[in-house]
C-alpha positions as CSV (number, residue, x, y, z in Angstrom):
1,M,1.3,-17.8,10.3
2,Y,-2.1,-16.3,10.4
3,I,-2.8,-12.7,11.5
4,I,-6.0,-11.8,13.2
5,L,-6.4,-8.1,12.8
6,I,-8.6,-6.3,15.3
7,S,-9.4,-2.6,14.8
8,A,-11.5,-0.8,17.4
9,N,-10.3,-0.4,21.0
10,T,-13.6,-1.9,22.3
11,E,-13.2,-4.9,20.0
12,W,-9.6,-5.4,21.2
13,Q,-10.5,-5.2,24.9
14,A,-13.2,-7.9,24.3
15,V,-10.7,-10.2,22.6
16,K,-8.2,-9.8,25.4
17,L,-10.7,-11.0,27.9
18,L,-10.9,-14.3,26.1
19,F,-7.1,-14.9,26.4
20,P,-6.1,-14.2,30.0
21,G,-2.5,-14.7,30.9
22,V,-1.0,-14.3,27.4
23,N,2.2,-12.4,27.0
24,M,1.5,-9.1,25.5
25,A,3.9,-7.4,23.1
26,Q,3.8,-3.8,21.7
27,S,4.0,-2.5,18.1
28,P,3.8,1.0,16.8
29,Y,0.1,0.5,16.5
30,G,-1.0,-1.3,19.6
31,E,-0.7,-4.6,21.5
32,W,-0.4,-8.0,20.1
33,F,-0.1,-11.6,21.3
34,Q,0.5,-15.1,19.9
35,A,-1.9,-17.9,20.6
36,T,-2.4,-21.5,19.4
37,L,-5.8,-22.5,18.1
38,G,-7.0,-26.1,17.7
39,I,-8.2,-26.9,14.3
40,Q,-9.7,-30.4,14.6
41,E,-6.8,-32.7,15.2
42,N,-4.2,-30.1,14.4
43,S,-3.3,-26.7,15.8
44,S,-2.1,-23.5,14.2
45,S,-0.2,-20.5,15.6
46,V,-2.0,-17.2,15.1
47,I,-1.2,-13.6,16.1
48,F,-3.9,-11.4,17.4
49,F,-2.9,-7.8,16.5
50,H,-4.6,-4.6,17.5
51,G,-4.3,-2.4,14.4
52,G,-6.3,0.6,15.6
53,W,-9.4,2.4,14.4
54,G,-9.9,4.4,11.2
55,K,-8.4,4.1,7.7
56,I,-5.0,5.5,8.6
57,A,-4.2,3.0,11.4
58,A,-5.9,0.2,9.5
59,A,-3.8,0.7,6.3
60,G,-0.6,1.2,8.3
61,S,-1.0,-1.8,10.6
62,T,-2.0,-4.1,7.7
63,Q,1.2,-3.2,5.9
64,Y,3.2,-3.6,9.1
65,V,2.0,-7.1,9.8
66,I,2.6,-8.1,6.2
67,D,6.1,-6.8,6.2
68,R,7.0,-8.3,9.6
69,W,5.4,-11.7,9.5
70,K,4.6,-12.3,5.8
71,P,1.3,-14.1,6.7
72,E,-0.5,-16.3,4.2
73,L,-3.9,-15.1,5.4
74,I,-5.1,-12.0,7.3
75,I,-8.4,-12.2,9.0
76,N,-10.1,-9.0,10.1
77,M,-12.8,-9.6,12.7
78,G,-14.9,-6.8,14.2
79,T,-18.1,-4.9,14.2
80,C,-20.1,-2.7,11.8
81,G,-23.2,-0.5,11.8
82,G,-26.2,-2.0,10.0
83,F,-28.9,-0.2,8.0
84,E,-32.2,-0.5,9.8
85,G,-34.6,-2.7,7.8
86,E,-31.9,-4.2,5.7
87,V,-30.0,-6.4,8.2
88,K,-30.6,-7.6,11.7
89,R,-28.5,-6.7,14.7
90,G,-26.1,-9.5,15.5
91,T,-25.8,-10.7,11.9
92,I,-22.2,-11.7,11.0
93,L,-21.3,-10.4,7.6
94,L,-18.9,-12.2,5.3
95,V,-17.4,-9.3,3.2
96,D,-16.7,-10.0,-0.5
97,R,-16.3,-6.4,-1.6
98,T,-15.3,-3.2,0.2
99,I,-16.0,0.4,-1.0
100,V,-14.4,3.5,0.6
101,Y,-17.3,5.9,0.2
102,D,-16.1,9.1,2.0
103,I,-14.1,10.3,-1.0
104,Y,-15.4,13.7,-2.3
105,E,-13.8,14.5,-5.6
106,Q,-14.5,17.9,-7.2
107,M,-11.6,18.1,-9.7
108,G,-12.0,14.8,-11.6
109,D,-14.4,12.0,-12.0
110,H,-16.0,10.8,-8.7
111,D,-16.8,7.3,-9.9
112,T,-13.1,6.8,-11.0
113,H,-11.8,7.7,-7.6
114,I,-14.4,5.5,-5.8
115,A,-13.4,2.6,-8.1
116,H,-9.7,3.1,-7.3
117,Y,-10.3,2.2,-3.6
118,T,-12.9,-0.5,-4.2
119,T,-11.6,-4.0,-3.5
120,E,-13.0,-7.4,-4.5
121,L,-12.0,-10.0,-2.0
122,D,-11.1,-13.5,-3.4
123,L,-13.2,-15.9,-1.4
124,S,-12.9,-18.8,-3.9
125,W,-11.2,-20.9,-1.2
126,L,-14.3,-20.9,0.8
127,S,-17.0,-23.5,0.2
128,E,-20.6,-23.7,1.3
129,P,-22.0,-24.4,3.8
130,Y,-19.8,-21.8,5.4
131,P,-18.2,-22.7,8.8
132,S,-20.7,-20.5,10.7
133,P,-23.9,-18.6,9.8
134,V,-23.0,-15.4,7.8
135,Q,-24.6,-13.1,5.3
136,R,-22.3,-12.5,2.3
137,T,-22.3,-8.9,1.2
138,L,-20.3,-5.8,0.4
139,L,-19.3,-3.3,3.1
140,V,-18.8,0.4,2.8
141,S,-16.0,2.1,4.8
142,G,-15.4,5.6,5.8
143,D,-13.7,7.6,8.6
144,R,-17.0,8.4,10.2
145,D,-20.0,6.8,11.9
146,L,-22.9,6.3,9.5
147,F,-25.1,9.4,9.1
148,A,-28.8,8.6,9.0
149,N,-29.5,11.0,6.1
150,E,-26.7,9.3,4.0
151,V,-28.0,5.7,4.4
152,P,-30.6,5.8,1.5
153,N,-27.9,7.0,-0.9
154,L,-25.4,4.3,0.2
155,Q,-28.2,1.7,-0.3
156,S,-29.1,3.0,-3.8
157,E,-25.7,3.8,-5.1
158,Y,-23.7,0.8,-3.8
159,G,-26.3,-1.7,-2.6
160,A,-24.9,-1.5,0.9
161,I,-26.6,-2.8,4.0
162,A,-23.8,-1.9,6.6
163,G,-20.7,0.2,7.0
164,D,-17.6,0.4,9.1
165,W,-14.4,2.4,9.4
166,E,-11.5,0.1,8.5
167,S,-12.3,-2.9,6.2
168,G,-11.8,-0.9,3.0
169,A,-8.3,0.0,3.9
170,I,-7.4,-3.5,5.2
171,A,-8.7,-5.2,2.0
172,W,-7.0,-2.7,-0.3
173,V,-3.6,-3.0,1.3
174,A,-3.8,-6.8,1.6
175,K,-4.7,-7.1,-2.1
176,R,-1.9,-4.8,-3.2
177,N,0.5,-7.1,-1.4
178,G,-1.0,-10.3,-2.8
179,V,-2.1,-11.5,0.6
180,A,-5.4,-13.3,1.1
181,A,-7.9,-11.5,3.4
182,L,-11.0,-12.7,5.2
183,I,-13.3,-10.0,6.7
184,L,-16.0,-11.0,9.2
185,R,-17.9,-8.1,10.8
186,G,-20.9,-8.4,13.2
187,V,-23.7,-5.8,13.1
188,S,-23.4,-4.2,16.6
189,D,-26.0,-1.5,16.1
190,L,-28.5,-0.2,13.6
191,V,-28.9,3.2,11.9
192,G,-32.3,4.4,10.5
193,P,-34.2,7.5,9.7
194,A,-34.4,8.5,13.4
195,G,-30.6,8.1,13.8
196,G,-28.4,5.5,15.4
197,E,-29.4,3.4,18.3
198,A,-25.9,3.7,19.7
199,Y,-25.6,7.4,19.2
200,D,-26.6,8.4,22.7
201,G,-23.1,9.5,23.8
202,S,-22.6,6.6,26.2
203,M,-21.4,3.9,23.7
204,E,-23.0,1.4,26.1
205,V,-25.0,-0.3,23.2
206,F,-21.8,-0.6,21.2
207,H,-19.7,-1.9,24.1
208,Q,-22.1,-4.6,25.1
209,N,-22.9,-5.8,21.6
210,A,-19.2,-5.7,20.5
211,K,-18.3,-7.9,23.4
212,T,-20.8,-10.5,22.4
213,I,-19.9,-10.4,18.7
214,M,-16.1,-10.7,19.3
215,G,-16.7,-13.7,21.5
216,Q,-18.7,-15.4,18.8
217,L,-16.1,-14.6,16.1
218,V,-13.3,-16.0,18.2
219,E,-15.3,-19.1,18.9
220,V,-15.9,-19.9,15.3
221,L,-12.4,-18.8,14.1
222,P,-10.9,-22.3,14.0
223,H,-13.6,-23.5,11.7
224,W,-12.8,-20.8,9.2
225,L,-9.1,-21.5,9.4
226,K,-9.9,-25.2,8.8
227,Q,-11.2,-24.3,5.3
228,W,-7.9,-22.6,4.5
229,E,-6.0,-25.6,5.9
230,D,-8.1,-27.9,3.8
231,L,-7.3,-25.9,0.7
232,K,-3.6,-26.0,1.4
233,K,-3.8,-29.8,1.8
234,Q,-5.7,-30.2,-1.4
235,V,-3.1,-28.1,-3.3
236,S,-0.3,-30.1,-1.7
237,D,-1.9,-33.4,-2.6
238,Q,-2.3,-32.3,-6.2
239,D,1.3,-31.2,-6.4
240,R,2.4,-34.6,-5.1
241,G,0.1,-36.3,-7.6
């Protein structure tokens, strides 16, 4: 069983449009549905699960799907804000490390606390060329939109080029449970010295770009799952040998 974890409400609505007529179920965190995806000559059952926005919902829903379905792989697909001049809008990021940056420690060592919630994702099962065009990088996470005045520090301190709200929590909980995680995030909008291009109060830029990105991610999803299936087959063949 594969779990496709979707965070933001806008991202979830975009995914639902791609699967009309499915039977929706409810969880404490949001809706979910089961679908079958074709992976070349085979097919796999996947669950699309709306985990909710922000670190609290992301952590709780990740633990929920692990306890309920015991998936072998969790895939988080969604959006992120990019740093103007460092990444292009529409770029899909393959996340190999997550850093929760909105921790402000004044009683102990700041770096120690940041390190505690930093997660390295094991992507050794992937091989290049990747199933679809991506830029492999780290992603910073915080319960806030990116502040323009903080972007230079996030670049210099962590080497970041983009940030989101949930991936740090998802990666951390998955690793604590020994479950493989794949995080693919598309850059929906850019933040630069003048502010964020989506920060006009209407969210129209985010809504439109998120819809496009989620469509692209769902389209290429079977190709990413095939790499996992190929790894399982390789391991099985070695065991039989």
